[in-house]
Each structure stands twice: as C-alpha cells, then as structure tokens.
C-alpha positions as MATLAB code, in Angstrom:
seq = 'MAAEESLEAILAEPLPAEAYVASVRCLTMRTFRRIEVLDENTLLMRGLGGRSWIAQTHQRCRGLRNEHLLDFQQRRGRICTGDSFRGFIAASERIVVTPVCGIRVIHEVDNDQVVALDHAIRAKRYTGTVLRSWNQKTSTAE';
ca = [
     147.649  116.745  -70.632;
     144.224  116.748  -68.957;
     145.695  114.859  -65.996;
     148.423  117.499  -65.681;
     145.835  120.295  -65.622;
     143.828  118.561  -62.925;
     146.988  118.198  -60.801;
     147.713  121.896  -61.246;
     144.141  122.633  -60.152;
     144.536  120.369  -57.125;
     147.732  122.090  -56.070;
     146.318  125.564  -56.686;
     143.358  124.743  -54.415;
     144.169  121.317  -52.924;
     141.062  121.337  -50.768;
     137.570  122.654  -51.429;
     137.051  126.274  -50.398;
     134.790  125.266  -47.499;
     137.642  123.219  -46.015;
     139.676  126.314  -45.283;
     139.084  128.245  -42.108;
     139.461  132.000  -42.487;
     143.065  132.904  -43.064;
     145.244  133.814  -40.105;
     147.182  137.076  -40.216;
     149.981  136.118  -37.793;
     151.206  133.247  -35.635;
     153.368  133.767  -32.588;
     156.518  131.690  -32.409;
     155.077  129.943  -29.322;
     152.057  128.752  -31.339;
     153.970  126.132  -33.310;
     156.798  123.696  -32.591;
     158.289  123.203  -36.042;
     158.023  124.158  -39.683;
     158.185  121.595  -42.485;
     158.741  122.411  -46.141;
     156.154  120.485  -48.183;
     157.251  121.893  -51.536;
     158.658  125.104  -53.009;
     155.310  126.872  -52.414;
     154.057  125.420  -49.145;
     155.156  125.383  -45.505;
     153.466  123.313  -42.801;
     153.607  124.715  -39.273;
     152.898  122.055  -36.661;
     151.638  123.313  -33.343;
     150.701  122.070  -29.927;
     147.563  119.999  -29.427;
     147.579  118.662  -33.004;
     146.980  122.097  -34.538;
     148.560  122.857  -37.917;
     148.768  125.753  -40.339;
     149.650  125.871  -44.028;
     151.570  128.909  -45.278;
     151.650  129.442  -49.026;
     154.293  131.618  -50.660;
     153.686  134.382  -53.189;
     155.564  132.439  -55.841;
     157.719  129.362  -56.137;
     160.652  129.515  -53.731;
     163.270  127.882  -55.961;
     165.505  125.356  -54.260;
     163.584  125.231  -50.972;
     163.828  121.814  -49.310;
     162.709  120.346  -45.990;
     166.294  119.882  -44.801;
     166.946  123.645  -45.005;
     166.780  125.914  -41.999;
     164.484  128.894  -42.463;
     165.510  132.425  -41.560;
     162.411  134.617  -41.171;
     162.423  138.391  -41.203;
     159.847  138.443  -38.421;
     158.243  141.101  -36.297;
     158.047  140.826  -32.519;
     158.252  137.029  -32.301;
     155.532  136.445  -34.905;
     155.353  135.133  -38.432;
     152.773  137.017  -40.500;
     151.451  137.141  -44.037;
     153.769  139.409  -45.971;
     156.847  138.326  -43.989;
     159.832  137.045  -45.920;
     162.315  134.242  -45.323;
     165.253  132.442  -46.907;
     166.338  128.833  -46.774;
     169.910  128.118  -45.778;
     172.251  125.318  -44.809;
     173.946  125.594  -41.444;
     177.695  125.290  -41.771;
     180.595  127.160  -40.205;
     179.045  130.063  -42.092;
     175.467  130.234  -43.325;
     175.114  129.101  -46.892;
     172.000  130.689  -48.384;
     170.328  128.393  -50.877;
     167.079  130.155  -51.806;
     166.040  133.602  -52.932;
     163.992  135.749  -50.561;
     160.518  134.179  -50.368;
     157.352  135.807  -49.052;
     154.322  134.378  -47.255;
     151.101  135.105  -49.149;
     148.552  133.470  -46.844;
     148.321  131.283  -43.725;
     145.394  128.900  -43.107;
     144.704  126.671  -40.134;
     144.089  123.097  -41.320;
     143.164  119.812  -39.670;
     145.084  116.537  -39.943;
     142.877  115.183  -42.756;
     143.602  118.300  -44.801;
     147.344  117.916  -44.170;
     147.183  114.314  -45.426;
     145.191  115.349  -48.539;
     147.678  118.101  -49.337;
     150.624  115.763  -48.840;
     149.047  113.243  -51.247;
     148.423  115.973  -53.855;
     152.031  117.174  -53.636;
     153.395  113.621  -53.915;
     151.114  112.967  -56.910;
     152.452  116.073  -58.640;
     156.064  115.020  -58.044;
     155.377  111.485  -59.305;
     153.383  112.622  -62.342;
     156.014  115.239  -63.191;
     158.703  112.565  -63.132;
     156.634  110.286  -65.367;
     155.901  113.122  -67.819;
     159.586  114.154  -67.997;
     160.579  110.517  -68.560;
     157.929  110.125  -71.271;
     159.003  113.342  -73.005;
     162.662  112.210  -72.981;
     161.758  108.826  -74.483;
     159.626  110.338  -77.255;
     162.212  113.004  -78.147;
     165.016  110.422  -78.427;
     162.792  108.102  -80.503;
     162.173  110.797  -83.122;
];
C-alpha cells in the first residue's frame, strides 16, 4: 500500500511546489488552441508558442474522457477558476455524459511538467489496474 500512497501524493502534487508558476485567474479563448482531458481531475490547455496550462477540478469529474466535447459556462470569452463545464458527446442531440464540474485552479506549466504529469497519471492508471487485478485474484483464491 505504500506505493499506492506515493502515487496519490504524486497526483495530488505531481510536481514540486517551486515548479508551479503563480496560478492564473482566467484565460481568454484566444490564448489556447485546444483542451485535452488528462484524467477526471485534470485538463490540459495547449496554447500558441508552446505554452500550456493545467486546470484542476474541484473534485473528480466522473466519466470525463478526452473524446468528450466540453461545454463551459464561461464569461465574456474567458475560462476562469470557478467556472463550470460538462462533458458531452456530439450527436443529433447533445448527450451529456458528466455531471457539472468546476475549475479549482489553473497553472501555467512548461513541456517538461506536462510530460511529468502525463507519466504520473499513466502510472496511477497502470498501478490501479494491477491492484484491482491482484485484489480479484486474492479474493477468488480465498
């Protein structure tokens, strides 16, 4: 279980505190080109000139996936901390697939930080799969 705790710590603060630039209150829609869903808690906003921002949600946004379109309740062409959004699938009618999710904080990050965060998220997914598999094997063996 110690490995699981260290992964939780990594995902809670994937980078050392000094790696984060002061948080950003708002980003205009012109600042970034696309938004990627890294996991149910983290959005990556990729901007022009190699700039990127990480937005973390208040809590887990159940069901959120990268293939979903995001519908932000935005103000004046900006996305700000405190704004909310939902994930949906585009069809003949919108099919909403997530609850309302809120942005807790936005930080500008560099490419190395994006890579480190991506590795931490992948490690959590992989370790979670291994732990679930192990728990299933031990419960059926008993």
